[in-house]
N, C-alpha and C positions, 0 to 999 in steps of 0.2 A: 504494500498499501504506499504509494509515493505521496509526499509533499514538496513544495518547492518555495524557494524565494527569489527575487531579483524583478527587475522593471517588468518580467513577463513572467508567466509560467515556464520554468525551464524545461527544455525539449530533449527527450534521448532518442537521438535519430532511428536507432534498431530498436528500441525498447529493451536493451540490454547495454549496461555501462561496459561489459567485457568486450563487446563487438562494436563499440561507437567509436568513431574518428571521423571529423570532420574537416576538411581539407581549407585550411585557411587562404584566399585568394586576396593578395594585398589591392588589384586592382580589378573589380569586378566588371564585367559587360554590362551593356545597358539592359536595363530592364525588359523582359518579355511579356506578351499578352499572357492571361492565364494566372495560376496561382500566384500568391506575394513570393516572392524569392527571398531566400535566407537574409535578413537586413545586416548581418555582422561579417560581410566579406565571406561569406561560406559558411560561418561558424553558426551553430544553431541556437547558440544562447549568448547573452553577455558574459565575457570573461569574469569570473568570481561567483556565479551565480551557484547556489546551494540545493541540494535534491536528499530530502530525508527519504530513506526507504525503510518502511517498518515491517517488511516481509507481506505473507499473504500471496493471494493466486495472482496479484496484478505486481508483484515484487519484479523491480528491475536489476536484479543481481545476478541473472543469468539463467539458464535452463536448469543444467544440472546443478547449479550452485544457488537454486533460487532460496530466498530466506523463508521461513517458516514465521507465521504470522506473530508479531511481537518482538521479533529479533531485528534491532535496530543499526544502521548505519549510514552515515552522513557522507555525500559525495560532493564535490567541488568542480567545477566547470574551469579547467586551466587551458592555456597552449602550451603542448609539447612542441619544444624547439630545442634542439640540441646542438652546441657547437662541434662537440666530438662523436656525436651520432653512434652510440654503442648499440651492437647487436640485441634485440627483444628477446626475453626470456619467457617461459613456459607457463606464468602465472602472475598475478599483481606483486609488482616489485617496488623497493624504494625511487622515488623521485625526490629531486632537490629545487627549491625556487633558485632562480638564474639572476633574478634583479629585484629591485625594491618594491615592485607592484605586488608580489606575492601571486601574480596571475600566469607566470612562465617557468615551466620545469622543463629538466632533463634529467635522463637516468643514470648520468656520470657524474658521481659525487664531485669531480675535478672543477666541474662547471658551477659548482655552488656559489652561491653570493650572501655575504661577502667572502673574496678568496681565502680570507683566514678563518672563516667559520669552520667550525669540526662538520663532518657530514650529518650529525645528531642534530646541531644546531639549525643546519640547512633544511631539515628534510621537510617535505613538503605533504607528504602522503605517500598512497600505494599507487602506482598506475594500473588500471582496471584493464585496458586492452592487451591482450599477451597471446603468445602464438598457440597456446593450446584452443584457446575457446576461438580464433581466428586464426587458422592454419594459413592463410594467404597473406598474412599481415606482415611487413619487413620493417626494418629500421628506416630504410629509402622512403617507402610509403609514406609511412607516418612522420617523419622527417619533412616532407614534401617541399624537395628542392631547396631545402631551409628556410622555407616560409612555414614550418609548422604547421599543427593540426589542433583542433580543439579536441579535448579529452576529457573524461570523468578520472578523478581519483578518488579514494578513500580517505577522509581525514579524522573520522573518529568511528570505534563499533566494530562489528564483527565483520571479518572479511574471510571467506571460504576457501581454501586451496590457493594460498598465496605462497610465493614462490621464496624458498630457503636457498640461498646461492651455497651457504656451507653444508647444507641439511645438517643443521648443528642443534635445531630448536627441540627442545623437549617439553613436553606440557607442564607448564606451571613456571617456564623460565622465561626471562625476558630476550627478545633479540632487538637489533637497533640498525637503522642505517650507517653503512660504512665506507670506506676508501675504497674505489673501485665502480664498476659499471652495475647498477642492478643487484648491488651486493648486501648483504645482512652478516651481521655478526652477533655471537652469544653474548650477552652479559652475563657475568658470573652469578648477580644477585641485584635485586630491586635497590636502587639508591634515592635517597630522598633528594638527592641534587640534579636526577637525572631530568632531562630537559622536555625529551620527548621518547616516546617507547612504545614498545611492541609486545603485550604477552602471548605467547603460545599456547592454545588450547588444546593442540594434538602434538604429538611428536612427529616430526619430520619424516616422510617417506617419499624416496623418489624426488626431493626438493620440494615436497608439498606439506603445507600445516596449515591449520586453521588458525586464527589469530584474532586477538581484539586489540583495536589500536587505541591509546589512551594518551591524551595530552597535545594531540595535533588539532583540538578544536580551537586551540589558542591563535593556531595559524590563519584561522578563515579571514 
């Protein structure tokens, strides 16, 4: 059951945040007769729009990963645009803000803003489009000739089958964004000083683990 915020009700193009990406067009062509074209240069929503999915039959969190009613997650619409354009991975994975607007992200921790920030400090959320849910998706397609694509990232709540790069997550432990591309690392124990973090709800198997994101709601 979705709810949204923004200047208009947010739109998830495919009805599934794991398969949605909207190619950004810097200079769109002239309008044509018929339905109103996307008003945001090819993007479906204003950047920064939020969508809360609380599960149920109209959950937007995937077909095999659809949320049961009452299990919540908050998604944010951002522009994926990476200077280094790393290869995509097989599940939702960490991305990092690359400028001060908190609306542009990259899968490479090296692109994080400011450059002195630790990966944890620049963590934006978990990129939902991935190569398991959309096997035809590549880094080149998503980066769209360096123009970028509008995507949904999870910033708070439950995410099923996220990508654990090191396959190190154990149920009840914390993982966090780390140096590298779409990389996670295990935190030995929850720390009161942790800025952002993610709790593993299941032990990683074949690099997949269910997670609960906490703390990222401050970053919206």
